[in-house]
C-alpha positions in Angstrom: -161.0 87.1 192.7 -158.0 84.8 192.4 -154.5 86.2 191.9 -152.2 84.3 189.6 -148.7 83.9 190.9 -145.9 83.5 188.5 -142.7 82.1 189.7 -139.8 84.0 188.2 -136.9 81.7 187.1 -133.5 83.1 187.9 -131.7 84.2 184.7 -128.8 82.0 183.8 -125.9 84.2 183.0 -124.1 83.2 179.8 -120.4 82.4 180.2 -118.5 85.5 179.1 -115.3 84.5 177.4 -114.1 87.9 176.5 -115.5 91.4 177.2 -114.1 94.8 176.1 -115.1 98.4 175.4 -114.0 100.3 172.3 -115.0 103.2 170.1 -117.9 102.3 167.7 -115.8 103.2 164.6 -112.3 104.2 163.6 -112.0 107.9 164.0 -109.4 110.2 162.4 -109.6 113.9 163.1 -109.4 115.8 159.8 -107.7 119.2 159.3 -108.9 122.2 157.5 -106.9 121.3 154.4 -108.8 118.1 154.0 -112.2 119.8 154.2 -111.0 122.5 151.7 -110.0 119.9 149.2 -113.3 118.0 149.6 -115.3 121.3 149.2 -113.4 122.2 146.0 -114.0 118.8 144.5 -117.7 118.9 145.4 -118.0 122.4 144.0 -116.5 121.5 140.7 -118.6 118.3 140.3 -121.7 120.2 141.3 -121.1 122.9 138.7 -120.6 120.3 136.0 -123.7 118.5 137.2 -125.7 121.7 137.2 -124.6 122.5 133.6 -125.8 119.1 132.5 -129.1 119.3 134.5 -128.3 116.6 137.0 -129.9 118.2 140.0 -130.6 115.0 141.8 -126.9 114.1 141.6 -126.0 117.5 143.2 -128.4 116.7 146.1 -126.8 113.2 146.6 -123.3 114.8 146.5 -124.2 117.4 149.1 -125.8 114.7 151.3 -122.7 112.6 151.1 -120.5 115.6 151.9 -122.5 116.3 155.0 -122.3 112.7 156.1 -118.5 112.8 155.6 -118.3 116.0 157.6 -120.4 114.6 160.4 -118.4 111.4 160.7 -115.1 113.4 160.6 -116.1 116.0 163.1 -118.0 114.0 165.8 -116.0 111.5 167.8 -117.5 108.0 168.1 -119.1 106.8 171.3 -117.7 103.9 173.3 -119.6 100.6 173.0 -119.2 97.2 174.8 -118.6 94.0 173.0 -119.0 90.5 174.5 -117.9 87.1 173.3 -119.8 84.4 175.0 -120.1 80.6 174.8 -123.2 81.0 172.6 -122.1 83.9 170.3 -121.2 87.5 170.1 -123.0 90.5 171.7 -122.2 93.3 169.2 -122.1 96.9 170.4 -123.9 96.1 173.6 -127.2 95.4 171.8 -127.6 92.8 169.0 -126.7 89.2 169.7 -125.3 86.9 167.0 -125.1 83.2 167.7 -122.3 81.2 166.2 -124.7 79.6 163.7 -125.3 83.0 162.2 -121.6 83.7 161.7 -119.1 82.4 159.1 -115.4 83.5 159.5 -113.4 86.1 161.3 -110.1 87.9 160.6 -108.2 91.0 161.8 -107.4 94.2 159.9 -105.3 97.3 160.7 -106.8 100.7 159.9 -106.0 104.1 161.3 -103.4 102.5 163.7 -106.2 100.4 165.3 -106.8 96.6 165.1 -110.3 95.7 164.0 -111.9 92.3 164.5 -114.1 91.5 161.4 -116.7 88.8 161.6 -118.6 87.8 158.5 -122.3 86.9 158.9 -124.5 84.6 156.9 -127.1 87.3 156.6 -127.1 89.9 153.8 -127.4 92.7 156.3 -125.1 93.2 158.1 -122.7 91.2 156.1 -119.8 92.0 158.4 -119.4 93.0 162.0 -116.6 95.4 162.8 -115.2 95.6 166.4 -112.2 97.7 167.3 -109.9 96.2 169.9 -106.4 96.6 171.4 -103.6 95.0 169.5 -102.5 93.1 172.6 -106.0 91.5 172.9 -106.1 90.2 169.3 -104.4 86.9 170.1 -106.7 86.3 173.1 -109.8 87.0 171.0 -108.4 84.7 168.2 -107.9 81.9 170.7 -111.5 82.2 172.0 -113.1 82.6 168.6 -111.2 79.7 166.9 -113.1 77.3 169.0 -116.3 78.3 167.3 -115.5 80.0 164.0 -113.0 79.7 161.2 -110.0 82.1 161.1 -108.8 83.4 157.7 -105.6 85.2 157.2 -106.7 87.2 154.1 -110.0 88.8 154.3 -112.6 87.8 151.7 -113.0 90.7 149.3 -116.4 91.7 147.9 -116.8 93.9 144.8 -117.5 96.9 147.0 -114.2 96.2 149.0 -112.2 96.1 145.7 -113.9 99.3 144.4 -113.3 101.2 147.6 -109.6 100.2 147.8 -109.1 101.1 144.2 -110.8 104.5 144.7 -108.8 105.3 147.9 -105.5 104.3 146.2 -105.9 106.5 143.2 -108.2 109.3 144.4 -106.8 110.3 147.8 -108.2 113.5 149.3 -105.3 114.0 151.7 
């Protein structure tokens, strides 16, 4: 019986251009008043939906309320992001080569700077990575060698609708 011997090639480590760890999402601790307001709105909409026989709508509203509560009550985990010479390692798991990416820009939300990278794929259409404000210029310098930087973020219909809704229907 003959043994086959495979020679393991040493892994070539990609050149890491910038590495950082950050929360996986922007987190804002909500107070009791916020949850009371949300519960009141949900109750009124659910009662109106029940009177009109829209029971599926009630189930969807309750599910969204639970999701909002879970995201507001549970702090996000810390994840690692890596920008390499070949692409971006997003959240320590999925790798996106520069050929899969389009443009990048920075946004401010909840007092945090977020690096946004648009992809050419339908899902996910955009990668969100939180970073320190002091690191934004370093990241911009590294990414500009491979991707196009835009000052104003490209807005989709969903972006416009969510900004309209949050402007006129604030729950705080």
